[in-house]
DONU-222505 format. One record per residue: z, y, x of N, C-alpha, C in turn; residue number from 1; residue in one letter. Coordinates in nm, 2 decimals. Atoms other than C-alpha are relative to their C-alpha. Layout:
# residues N
<n.pz = Z	n.py = Y	n.px = X	ca.pz = Z	ca.py = Y	ca.px = X	c.pz = Z	c.py = Y	c.px = X	pos = NUM	code = A> $
...
This chain:
# residues 100
<n.pz = 0.10	n.py = 0.11	n.px = 0.00	ca.pz = 2.95	ca.py = 1.75	ca.px = 3.39	c.pz = -0.13	c.py = 0.06	c.px = 0.03	pos = 1	code = M> $
<n.pz = 0.12	n.py = -0.05	n.px = -0.05	ca.pz = 2.63	ca.py = 1.81	ca.px = 3.57	c.pz = -0.12	c.py = -0.05	c.px = -0.09	pos = 2	code = D> $
<n.pz = 0.11	n.py = 0.04	n.px = 0.09	ca.pz = 2.28	ca.py = 1.78	ca.px = 3.40	c.pz = -0.04	c.py = -0.14	c.px = 0.02	pos = 3	code = E> $
<n.pz = 0.03	n.py = 0.14	n.px = -0.02	ca.pz = 2.20	ca.py = 1.45	ca.px = 3.56	c.pz = 0.09	c.py = -0.10	c.px = -0.08	pos = 4	code = L> $
<n.pz = -0.09	n.py = 0.08	n.px = 0.08	ca.pz = 2.52	ca.py = 1.30	ca.px = 3.41	c.pz = -0.03	c.py = 0.00	c.px = -0.15	pos = 5	code = M> $
<n.pz = 0.03	n.py = -0.02	n.px = 0.14	ca.pz = 2.43	ca.py = 1.44	ca.px = 3.07	c.pz = -0.12	c.py = -0.08	c.px = -0.04	pos = 6	code = I> $
<n.pz = 0.13	n.py = 0.07	n.px = 0.01	ca.pz = 2.08	ca.py = 1.29	ca.px = 3.10	c.pz = 0.03	c.py = -0.15	c.px = -0.01	pos = 7	code = L> $
<n.pz = -0.03	n.py = 0.14	n.px = 0.00	ca.pz = 2.22	ca.py = 0.95	ca.px = 3.19	c.pz = 0.09	c.py = -0.05	c.px = -0.12	pos = 8	code = R> $
<n.pz = -0.08	n.py = 0.04	n.px = 0.12	ca.pz = 2.48	ca.py = 0.95	ca.px = 2.91	c.pz = -0.09	c.py = -0.01	c.px = -0.12	pos = 9	code = T> $
<n.pz = 0.10	n.py = -0.01	n.px = 0.11	ca.pz = 2.20	ca.py = 1.05	ca.px = 2.66	c.pz = -0.08	c.py = -0.13	c.px = 0.00	pos = 10	code = F> $
<n.pz = 0.09	n.py = 0.12	n.px = -0.01	ca.pz = 1.98	ca.py = 0.77	ca.px = 2.79	c.pz = 0.08	c.py = -0.12	c.px = -0.03	pos = 11	code = A> $
<n.pz = -0.08	n.py = 0.12	n.px = 0.04	ca.pz = 2.25	ca.py = 0.51	ca.px = 2.77	c.pz = 0.04	c.py = -0.01	c.px = -0.15	pos = 12	code = A> $
<n.pz = -0.03	n.py = 0.00	n.px = 0.13	ca.pz = 2.37	ca.py = 0.61	ca.px = 2.43	c.pz = -0.12	c.py = -0.03	c.px = -0.10	pos = 13	code = V> $
<n.pz = 0.12	n.py = 0.02	n.px = 0.08	ca.pz = 2.02	ca.py = 0.62	ca.px = 2.29	c.pz = -0.05	c.py = -0.15	c.px = 0.01	pos = 14	code = T> $
<n.pz = 0.04	n.py = 0.14	n.px = -0.02	ca.pz = 1.94	ca.py = 0.28	ca.px = 2.44	c.pz = 0.08	c.py = -0.10	c.px = -0.08	pos = 15	code = T> $
<n.pz = -0.09	n.py = 0.08	n.px = 0.08	ca.pz = 2.25	ca.py = 0.12	ca.px = 2.28	c.pz = -0.03	c.py = 0.01	c.px = -0.15	pos = 16	code = V> $
<n.pz = 0.04	n.py = -0.02	n.px = 0.15	ca.pz = 2.17	ca.py = 0.28	ca.px = 1.94	c.pz = -0.13	c.py = -0.07	c.px = -0.04	pos = 17	code = L> $
<n.pz = 0.12	n.py = 0.06	n.px = 0.03	ca.pz = 1.82	ca.py = 0.16	ca.px = 1.96	c.pz = 0.00	c.py = -0.15	c.px = -0.01	pos = 18	code = A> $
<n.pz = -0.02	n.py = 0.14	n.px = -0.01	ca.pz = 1.92	ca.py = -0.19	ca.px = 2.06	c.pz = 0.07	c.py = -0.05	c.px = -0.13	pos = 19	code = A> $
<n.pz = -0.07	n.py = 0.04	n.px = 0.13	ca.pz = 2.16	ca.py = -0.20	ca.px = 1.76	c.pz = -0.10	c.py = 0.00	c.px = -0.12	pos = 20	code = W> $
<n.pz = 0.09	n.py = -0.02	n.px = 0.12	ca.pz = 1.89	ca.py = -0.08	ca.px = 1.51	c.pz = -0.10	c.py = -0.12	c.px = 0.00	pos = 21	code = L> $
<n.pz = 0.10	n.py = 0.11	n.px = -0.01	ca.pz = 1.63	ca.py = -0.33	ca.px = 1.63	c.pz = 0.07	c.py = -0.14	c.px = -0.03	pos = 22	code = V> $
<n.pz = -0.06	n.py = 0.13	n.px = 0.01	ca.pz = 1.88	ca.py = -0.62	ca.px = 1.65	c.pz = 0.05	c.py = -0.02	c.px = -0.15	pos = 23	code = A> $
<n.pz = -0.05	n.py = 0.02	n.px = 0.13	ca.pz = 2.02	ca.py = -0.55	ca.px = 1.31	c.pz = -0.11	c.py = -0.05	c.px = -0.10	pos = 24	code = A> $
<n.pz = 0.11	n.py = 0.05	n.px = 0.07	ca.pz = 1.68	ca.py = -0.62	ca.px = 1.16	c.pz = 0.02	c.py = 0.02	c.px = -0.15	pos = 25	code = N> $
<n.pz = -0.03	n.py = -0.03	n.px = 0.15	ca.pz = 1.78	ca.py = -0.45	ca.px = 0.82	c.pz = -0.12	c.py = 0.01	c.px = -0.08	pos = 26	code = M> $
<n.pz = 0.13	n.py = -0.02	n.px = 0.06	ca.pz = 1.44	ca.py = -0.35	ca.px = 0.72	c.pz = -0.10	c.py = 0.06	c.px = 0.10	pos = 27	code = N> $
<n.pz = 0.10	n.py = -0.04	n.px = -0.09	ca.pz = 1.11	ca.py = -0.25	ca.px = 0.87	c.pz = 0.02	c.py = 0.15	c.px = 0.04	pos = 28	code = A> $
<n.pz = -0.02	n.py = -0.14	n.px = -0.03	ca.pz = 1.19	ca.py = 0.12	ca.px = 0.85	c.pz = 0.11	c.py = 0.02	c.px = 0.10	pos = 29	code = R> $
<n.pz = -0.10	n.py = -0.01	n.px = -0.10	ca.pz = 1.51	ca.py = 0.08	ca.px = 1.05	c.pz = -0.04	c.py = -0.05	c.px = 0.13	pos = 30	code = V> $
<n.pz = 0.06	n.py = 0.06	n.px = -0.13	ca.pz = 1.34	ca.py = -0.14	ca.px = 1.31	c.pz = -0.10	c.py = 0.10	c.px = 0.06	pos = 31	code = T> $
<n.pz = 0.09	n.py = -0.11	n.px = -0.06	ca.pz = 1.07	ca.py = 0.13	ca.px = 1.35	c.pz = 0.08	c.py = 0.11	c.px = 0.06	pos = 32	code = V> $
<n.pz = -0.09	n.py = -0.11	n.px = -0.05	ca.pz = 1.34	ca.py = 0.39	ca.px = 1.40	c.pz = 0.06	c.py = -0.04	c.px = 0.13	pos = 33	code = A> $
<n.pz = -0.05	n.py = 0.05	n.px = -0.12	ca.pz = 1.49	ca.py = 0.17	ca.px = 1.66	c.pz = -0.10	c.py = 0.00	c.px = 0.12	pos = 34	code = G> $
<n.pz = 0.10	n.py = -0.01	n.px = -0.10	ca.pz = 1.17	ca.py = 0.14	ca.px = 1.85	c.pz = -0.03	c.py = 0.14	c.px = 0.04	pos = 35	code = F> $
<n.pz = 0.02	n.py = -0.15	n.px = -0.03	ca.pz = 1.12	ca.py = 0.52	ca.px = 1.83	c.pz = 0.11	c.py = 0.05	c.px = 0.09	pos = 36	code = I> $
<n.pz = -0.12	n.py = -0.03	n.px = -0.08	ca.pz = 1.47	ca.py = 0.57	ca.px = 1.97	c.pz = -0.01	c.py = -0.06	c.px = 0.14	pos = 37	code = I> $
<n.pz = 0.01	n.py = 0.06	n.px = -0.13	ca.pz = 1.40	ca.py = 0.32	ca.px = 2.25	c.pz = -0.11	c.py = 0.08	c.px = 0.08	pos = 38	code = F> $
<n.pz = 0.10	n.py = -0.08	n.px = -0.07	ca.pz = 1.09	ca.py = 0.53	ca.px = 2.34	c.pz = 0.06	c.py = 0.12	c.px = 0.06	pos = 39	code = I> $
<n.pz = -0.07	n.py = -0.12	n.px = -0.05	ca.pz = 1.31	ca.py = 0.84	ca.px = 2.37	c.pz = 0.08	c.py = -0.04	c.px = 0.12	pos = 40	code = V> $
<n.pz = -0.09	n.py = 0.05	n.px = -0.12	ca.pz = 1.56	ca.py = 0.64	ca.px = 2.59	c.pz = -0.09	c.py = -0.03	c.px = 0.12	pos = 41	code = A> $
<n.pz = 0.08	n.py = 0.02	n.px = -0.12	ca.pz = 1.28	ca.py = 0.52	ca.px = 2.81	c.pz = -0.05	c.py = 0.12	c.px = 0.07	pos = 42	code = S> $
<n.pz = 0.04	n.py = -0.12	n.px = -0.05	ca.pz = 1.15	ca.py = 0.86	ca.px = 2.86	c.pz = 0.12	c.py = 0.07	c.px = 0.09	pos = 43	code = I> $
<n.pz = -0.11	n.py = -0.05	n.px = -0.08	ca.pz = 1.50	ca.py = 0.98	ca.px = 2.96	c.pz = 0.03	c.py = -0.08	c.px = 0.12	pos = 44	code = A> $
<n.pz = -0.02	n.py = 0.07	n.px = -0.12	ca.pz = 1.54	ca.py = 0.70	ca.px = 3.20	c.pz = -0.10	c.py = 0.02	c.px = 0.10	pos = 45	code = W> $
<n.pz = 0.11	n.py = -0.03	n.px = -0.10	ca.pz = 1.20	ca.py = 0.77	ca.px = 3.35	c.pz = 0.03	c.py = 0.13	c.px = 0.08	pos = 46	code = M> $
<n.pz = -0.03	n.py = -0.14	n.px = -0.06	ca.pz = 1.31	ca.py = 1.14	ca.px = 3.40	c.pz = 0.11	c.py = -0.02	c.px = 0.11	pos = 47	code = V> $
<n.pz = -0.11	n.py = 0.02	n.px = -0.09	ca.pz = 1.63	ca.py = 1.01	ca.px = 3.57	c.pz = -0.05	c.py = -0.07	c.px = 0.12	pos = 48	code = D> $
<n.pz = 0.06	n.py = 0.07	n.px = -0.11	ca.pz = 1.44	ca.py = 0.78	ca.px = 3.79	c.pz = -0.09	c.py = 0.09	c.px = 0.09	pos = 49	code = G> $
<n.pz = 0.09	n.py = -0.10	n.px = -0.06	ca.pz = 1.19	ca.py = 1.05	ca.px = 3.88	c.pz = 0.09	c.py = 0.10	c.px = 0.09	pos = 50	code = W> $
<n.pz = -0.09	n.py = -0.10	n.px = -0.06	ca.pz = 1.47	ca.py = 1.30	ca.px = 3.97	c.pz = 0.08	c.py = -0.07	c.px = 0.12	pos = 51	code = L> $
<n.pz = -0.08	n.py = 0.07	n.px = -0.10	ca.pz = 1.65	ca.py = 1.04	ca.px = 4.18	c.pz = -0.09	c.py = -0.08	c.px = 0.09	pos = 52	code = E> $
<n.pz = 0.11	n.py = 0.07	n.px = -0.07	ca.pz = 1.33	ca.py = 0.90	ca.px = 4.33	c.pz = 0.03	c.py = -0.15	c.px = 0.01	pos = 53	code = T> $
<n.pz = -0.03	n.py = 0.15	n.px = 0.01	ca.pz = 1.41	ca.py = 0.55	ca.px = 4.20	c.pz = -0.13	c.py = -0.06	c.px = -0.07	pos = 54	code = K> $
<n.pz = 0.13	n.py = 0.05	n.px = 0.06	ca.pz = 1.06	ca.py = 0.40	ca.px = 4.16	c.pz = 0.02	c.py = -0.13	c.px = -0.09	pos = 55	code = A> $
<n.pz = -0.02	n.py = 0.12	n.px = 0.08	ca.pz = 1.20	ca.py = 0.07	ca.px = 4.02	c.pz = 0.04	c.py = 0.04	c.px = -0.14	pos = 56	code = S> $
<n.pz = -0.05	n.py = -0.05	n.px = 0.13	ca.pz = 1.37	ca.py = 0.26	ca.px = 3.73	c.pz = -0.12	c.py = 0.07	c.px = -0.08	pos = 57	code = L> $
<n.pz = 0.12	n.py = -0.06	n.px = 0.05	ca.pz = 1.05	ca.py = 0.45	ca.px = 3.66	c.pz = -0.10	c.py = -0.10	c.px = -0.05	pos = 58	code = V> $
<n.pz = 0.09	n.py = 0.11	n.px = 0.02	ca.pz = 0.83	ca.py = 0.14	ca.px = 3.67	c.pz = 0.05	c.py = -0.08	c.px = -0.12	pos = 59	code = I> $
<n.pz = -0.06	n.py = 0.08	n.px = 0.11	ca.pz = 1.07	ca.py = -0.06	ca.px = 3.45	c.pz = -0.01	c.py = 0.07	c.px = -0.14	pos = 60	code = Q> $
<n.pz = 0.00	n.py = -0.07	n.px = 0.13	ca.pz = 1.08	ca.py = 0.21	ca.px = 3.18	c.pz = -0.14	c.py = 0.04	c.px = -0.04	pos = 61	code = N> $
<n.pz = 0.14	n.py = -0.01	n.px = 0.05	ca.pz = 0.71	ca.py = 0.27	ca.px = 3.18	c.pz = -0.05	c.py = -0.13	c.px = -0.07	pos = 62	code = V> $
<n.pz = 0.03	n.py = 0.13	n.px = 0.07	ca.pz = 0.67	ca.py = -0.10	ca.px = 3.09	c.pz = 0.08	c.py = -0.01	c.px = -0.13	pos = 63	code = I> $
<n.pz = -0.07	n.py = 0.00	n.px = 0.13	ca.pz = 0.94	ca.py = -0.08	ca.px = 2.83	c.pz = -0.05	c.py = 0.10	c.px = -0.10	pos = 64	code = L> $
<n.pz = 0.06	n.py = -0.10	n.px = 0.09	ca.pz = 0.78	ca.py = 0.24	ca.px = 2.69	c.pz = -0.12	c.py = -0.07	c.px = -0.07	pos = 65	code = L> $
<n.pz = 0.12	n.py = 0.06	n.px = 0.06	ca.pz = 0.46	ca.py = 0.04	ca.px = 2.64	c.pz = 0.04	c.py = -0.11	c.px = -0.10	pos = 66	code = V> $
<n.pz = -0.04	n.py = 0.10	n.px = 0.10	ca.pz = 0.64	ca.py = -0.25	ca.px = 2.48	c.pz = 0.05	c.py = 0.06	c.px = -0.13	pos = 67	code = I> $
<n.pz = -0.05	n.py = -0.07	n.px = 0.12	ca.pz = 0.82	ca.py = -0.01	ca.px = 2.24	c.pz = -0.11	c.py = 0.07	c.px = -0.08	pos = 68	code = N> $
<n.pz = 0.11	n.py = -0.04	n.px = 0.07	ca.pz = 0.50	ca.py = 0.15	ca.px = 2.15	c.pz = -0.07	c.py = -0.10	c.px = -0.08	pos = 69	code = V> $
<n.pz = 0.05	n.py = 0.11	n.px = 0.07	ca.pz = 0.37	ca.py = -0.18	ca.px = 2.06	c.pz = 0.08	c.py = -0.04	c.px = -0.12	pos = 70	code = I> $
<n.pz = -0.09	n.py = 0.03	n.px = 0.11	ca.pz = 0.67	ca.py = -0.24	ca.px = 1.85	c.pz = -0.01	c.py = 0.09	c.px = -0.11	pos = 71	code = G> $
<n.pz = 0.02	n.py = -0.09	n.px = 0.11	ca.pz = 0.62	ca.py = 0.07	ca.px = 1.65	c.pz = -0.13	c.py = -0.03	c.px = -0.06	pos = 72	code = V> $
<n.pz = 0.14	n.py = 0.04	n.px = 0.06	ca.pz = 0.25	ca.py = -0.02	ca.px = 1.61	c.pz = 0.00	c.py = -0.12	c.px = -0.09	pos = 73	code = W> $
<n.pz = -0.01	n.py = 0.12	n.px = 0.08	ca.pz = 0.34	ca.py = -0.36	ca.px = 1.48	c.pz = 0.08	c.py = 0.01	c.px = -0.12	pos = 74	code = R> $
<n.pz = -0.09	n.py = -0.01	n.px = 0.11	ca.pz = 0.62	ca.py = -0.26	ca.px = 1.25	c.pz = -0.02	c.py = 0.11	c.px = -0.10	pos = 75	code = W> $
<n.pz = 0.03	n.py = -0.12	n.px = 0.08	ca.pz = 0.50	ca.py = 0.07	ca.px = 1.11	c.pz = -0.08	c.py = -0.04	c.px = -0.12	pos = 76	code = L> $
<n.pz = 0.07	n.py = 0.04	n.px = 0.12	ca.pz = 0.25	ca.py = -0.09	ca.px = 0.87	c.pz = 0.09	c.py = -0.07	c.px = -0.10	pos = 77	code = P> $
<n.pz = -0.10	n.py = 0.07	n.px = 0.08	ca.pz = 0.53	ca.py = -0.32	ca.px = 0.74	c.pz = 0.09	c.py = 0.11	c.px = -0.07	pos = 78	code = K> $
<n.pz = -0.09	n.py = -0.11	n.px = 0.06	ca.pz = 0.75	ca.py = -0.01	ca.px = 0.68	c.pz = -0.08	c.py = 0.07	c.px = -0.11	pos = 79	code = A> $
<n.pz = 0.08	n.py = -0.07	n.px = 0.10	ca.pz = 0.47	ca.py = 0.17	ca.px = 0.50	c.pz = -0.03	c.py = -0.08	c.px = -0.13	pos = 80	code = R> $
<n.pz = 0.03	n.py = 0.08	n.px = 0.11	ca.pz = 0.39	ca.py = -0.13	ca.px = 0.29	c.pz = 0.12	c.py = -0.01	c.px = -0.09	pos = 81	code = K> $
<n.pz = -0.12	n.py = 0.01	n.px = 0.07	ca.pz = 0.75	ca.py = -0.17	ca.px = 0.18	c.pz = 0.02	c.py = 0.13	c.px = -0.08	pos = 82	code = K> $
<n.pz = -0.01	n.py = -0.13	n.px = 0.07	ca.pz = 0.76	ca.py = 0.20	ca.px = 0.09	c.pz = -0.09	c.py = 0.02	c.px = -0.11	pos = 83	code = R> $
<n.pz = 0.10	n.py = 0.00	n.px = 0.10	ca.pz = 0.45	ca.py = 0.18	ca.px = -0.11	c.pz = 0.04	c.py = -0.09	c.px = -0.12	pos = 84	code = N> $
<n.pz = -0.04	n.py = 0.09	n.px = 0.10	ca.pz = 0.58	ca.py = -0.12	ca.px = -0.30	c.pz = 0.11	c.py = 0.05	c.px = -0.08	pos = 85	code = V> $
<n.pz = -0.11	n.py = -0.06	n.px = 0.07	ca.pz = 0.91	ca.py = 0.05	ca.px = -0.38	c.pz = -0.05	c.py = 0.12	c.px = -0.09	pos = 86	code = R> $
<n.pz = 0.05	n.py = -0.11	n.px = 0.07	ca.pz = 0.72	ca.py = 0.36	ca.px = -0.49	c.pz = -0.07	c.py = -0.05	c.px = -0.14	pos = 87	code = A> $
<n.pz = 0.07	n.py = 0.06	n.px = 0.12	ca.pz = 0.50	ca.py = 0.14	ca.px = -0.73	c.pz = 0.10	c.py = -0.06	c.px = -0.10	pos = 88	code = A> $
<n.pz = -0.10	n.py = 0.05	n.px = 0.10	ca.pz = 0.81	ca.py = -0.02	ca.px = -0.87	c.pz = 0.06	c.py = 0.11	c.px = -0.08	pos = 89	code = I> $
<n.pz = -0.06	n.py = -0.12	n.px = 0.07	ca.pz = 0.97	ca.py = 0.31	ca.px = -0.94	c.pz = -0.09	c.py = 0.06	c.px = -0.11	pos = 90	code = R> $
<n.pz = 0.09	n.py = -0.06	n.px = 0.10	ca.pz = 0.66	ca.py = 0.43	ca.px = -1.12	c.pz = -0.01	c.py = -0.09	c.px = -0.12	pos = 91	code = K> $
<n.pz = 0.00	n.py = 0.10	n.px = 0.12	ca.pz = 0.64	ca.py = 0.11	ca.px = -1.33	c.pz = 0.12	c.py = 0.01	c.px = -0.08	pos = 92	code = A> $
<n.pz = -0.12	n.py = -0.01	n.px = 0.09	ca.pz = 1.00	ca.py = 0.15	ca.px = -1.43	c.pz = 0.00	c.py = 0.12	c.px = -0.08	pos = 93	code = R> $
<n.pz = 0.01	n.py = -0.12	n.px = 0.08	ca.pz = 0.93	ca.py = 0.50	ca.px = -1.54	c.pz = -0.11	c.py = 0.01	c.px = -0.10	pos = 94	code = R> $
<n.pz = 0.12	n.py = 0.01	n.px = 0.09	ca.pz = 0.61	ca.py = 0.40	ca.px = -1.72	c.pz = -0.11	c.py = 0.08	c.px = 0.04	pos = 95	code = G> $
<n.pz = 0.10	n.py = -0.09	n.px = -0.05	ca.pz = 0.39	ca.py = 0.60	ca.px = -1.50	c.pz = -0.13	c.py = -0.07	c.px = 0.05	pos = 96	code = E> $
<n.pz = 0.11	n.py = 0.08	n.px = -0.05	ca.pz = 0.16	ca.py = 0.33	ca.px = -1.40	c.pz = -0.01	c.py = -0.14	c.px = -0.06	pos = 97	code = G> $
<n.pz = 0.01	n.py = 0.14	n.px = 0.04	ca.pz = 0.05	ca.py = -0.03	ca.px = -1.46	c.pz = 0.08	c.py = -0.09	c.px = 0.09	pos = 98	code = T> $
<n.pz = -0.07	n.py = 0.09	n.px = -0.10	ca.pz = 0.28	ca.py = -0.29	ca.px = -1.31	c.pz = -0.10	c.py = -0.09	c.px = 0.06	pos = 99	code = P> $
<n.pz = 0.09	n.py = 0.09	n.px = -0.08	ca.pz = 0.13	ca.py = -0.51	ca.px = -1.05	c.pz = 0.01	c.py = -0.14	c.px = -0.05	pos = 100	code = C> $
């Protein structure tokens, strides 16, 4: 298997994994992980497009990269907020702080 085939397989697998995580909408942290994996996949597809001189593939994935960065930017505060709420609940259960 040549390097280009490995790159394309990696890009395809990461794209499918990211789509599954975002579509599952389990929680904000999983959704953020999906968007981050989408970013990795977009970069892989851009490299493939660059090596094969396929401008349309590069342009498409530059746009998708921007969309996925926006996705991380929108969902990351929600993931942090849920993490902080869970930490506060654990502290309250242990008696380490005042409950909200």
